N, C-alpha and C positions, 0 to 999 in steps of 0.2 A: 592529542588529536583535536583539530577544530570540529565543531558539530557539522553534521551533514546540512546542506542548504534547505531552506524552506521552499515548498512548491505549491502549497494550497493553505486554506484556512476555513474555519467554521466560526463565523462571528469574529471575535478577537482571539480565538485559539489558533495559533500557527501550527501547521503540520509539516514536520521535517521529512525529508527523503528517508526511506527506510533502508536504503542500500547506499554504499559509497558511490559518489558521482561517477567514478571511473568504471564501476560495474554496471551502471544504468544503461539499459538498451533504449526503452521508450516508456512513456506513461500514457495509459489510456483510461479515460473516464467512461463509465457506462452505468446503466440502471442496476441497482441492487435488487435482489429478489424479495426482500422483506419490506413490510410496510413501515417499520420503525426507522429505516435508514434516513440519515440527515444529509442534505445537499452540501457539498463542499464547493468552495470558490477557488478556482485556480489563479495563481499569480501570473501564470504564463499564458500567452495567446494561443488560440486554437491553430493547429496545423492544418494544412490542406490534406484531408484524408485520402482523396483519390491519388494525389501525387505521392503520398507516403506509401500507398498500396503498390504503386508501380515501381518505386525505387527501393522498397523494403526499408523505409526509415524516413525520419524527418530531417536528416542532415545534422543531427545533434553532435556537437563537439564538446567534450567535457572540459570544464574550466579548471585551471590549476588552483590549488588552495594554498594560502599562506599559513604555515603551521603556527605562526605567532598570533594570528588573528582568531580570537575565540568568539567573536560576534557572528551569529548566523547571518547568512546572506540569502538572497533570493536566487533560486536555480535559474539558469538561462535556458534558451531554446523554446520549444513549443510543446503542446500536449495534444493527444488524439482524442476525438470524441467517437466512441464506438457504440453505435445503436444496436439494440437487441429487440427485434420485432416481436419476440414472444413475451415481452415484459412491458408493463406500464411503468408509471413513475417517472421521476426526474432523471435525466441522463448524467447526473453528476453526483450520484449517491454512492458510487463505488469507484475505486481507483486500482487498476492493475499496474504495478510498478515492476517493470521487467529487469531481470538480471540473470546471469548464468547460474545454474544449480551449484550449490556450495557457497555462494556469496554470503557474506555476513549480513544479517538483518538487524537494523538498529531501531531503538524506540523512536516513534514519530513525535512523541509528546513527553513532557514531564508528568509523572503520575505513579500509580501503583498497579502492579499485576494483580488482577482479581480472580483470574481463572486460567487454567491451561487444561485442555481436554482434547481427546480424539473424537472423530466423527467419520462417517462414511460419505465422501464426496460423491454426489449423484447416486448414492445408495450402494456404491461398490468399491470405491477407492479410499483406503484409510488416509486420513489427513489430520492435521493438528490445528486447533484454534488457540490463539493467545489473546486474552482480553485485558485491556488496560483502562483504568478509570483516570482520565486526565485530571491533574491537580486543579482544584477549583471548579470542577464540573461534575458534581455527583449525579447529574441526570444524563451523563453520556457514557456509553460503553464502546470503546474503540476496539475493534477486533481485526486481527490479522490471521490469514489462513495461507496454506501452501508453504509451510515451513517444516523443518526437522531439526534435530540436534538442539533442542531448546536449552538455553543456558541460564534461565532465570527461574525463580520460584514464586508461587503465589505469596503475596504479601511484600514482595521486594519492590523498592522504589527505583524508578528508572529516570534517566536524564535524556531529554530530547536530542536526537541526533548523535548520541554518544554511547549509551549503554547497549552492548550487544545482547540481542534477544535469542537469536536462532540462526539458521542458515536456510537459504532458498532451496526448496525441495524440487527435484525433477519430477514433473508430471507429464511432460510432453511425450514420454514413451507409452502413455496409456490414454491420453485425451488430446484433442486438437485445441490449441489455445487461440482465441480470437486475436490476441496481441501478435501472434506469430505471422499474421498477414502483413504486418508493418515492421518486421525486424528481420535481420539476416539469420537469426537463430530461430529455434522452434517456438519462442515466446514464453518460456518459463518466467514466472513472476510471483510477487507477493500481492495478494488481494487485501485491500484495506477498506473498511467502512466504519462510519460512526453511527451507532444506534441510540435512539432515545429510550431511556428507561425511567421508570417511576420510582423504583426503590434502589438506593445506593447499594452497589455490590451485585445487583442483578446483572445477568448477561443475556445477550440475544445472539443466536448463531448466525453465521454467514455461510450458508450451505450452497456455494456456487463457485464458479471459476471466474 
């Protein structure tokens, strides 16, 4: 299987789509809740958010992939910018990557799994965090939340856009997703952010949707 396409970066660290392109609904950047979150730079242009709200989408059309082409490519289409008035910080420190519940979640970077743990989303909904230290970046903790059926273990090395990590968890039956304003489905997604850390192996939670 060719790797999933690249959609964003932090410096020279490329970030691969965490779901198969055929499963992707929309991508929405927003402010993370923590102070350690690092800004991501999208390779894609910004969508017209008002138009996407009215039409429930950006008009995204999945591109076909050549199974013999193992070089990562840049994702097509556009991305949403979802402002959250109750938070400060930069509006590109978190990405909600939409896909139907049960969709396979892939590693966004080459690296090693440094932690897997449960937490209470908004203090009441059990959820799972998967933490990855990107290869060559001991000062970064990449965290994914809103997943289930985790298929990797702490200490396991993962390949960007190739290694299955987990599956998208259904949370739309208990909370309203902001991404759901711009999709034809309720907006279930994987939340991804990069946190700055001082000690290799340290993790920082991402307790939000």
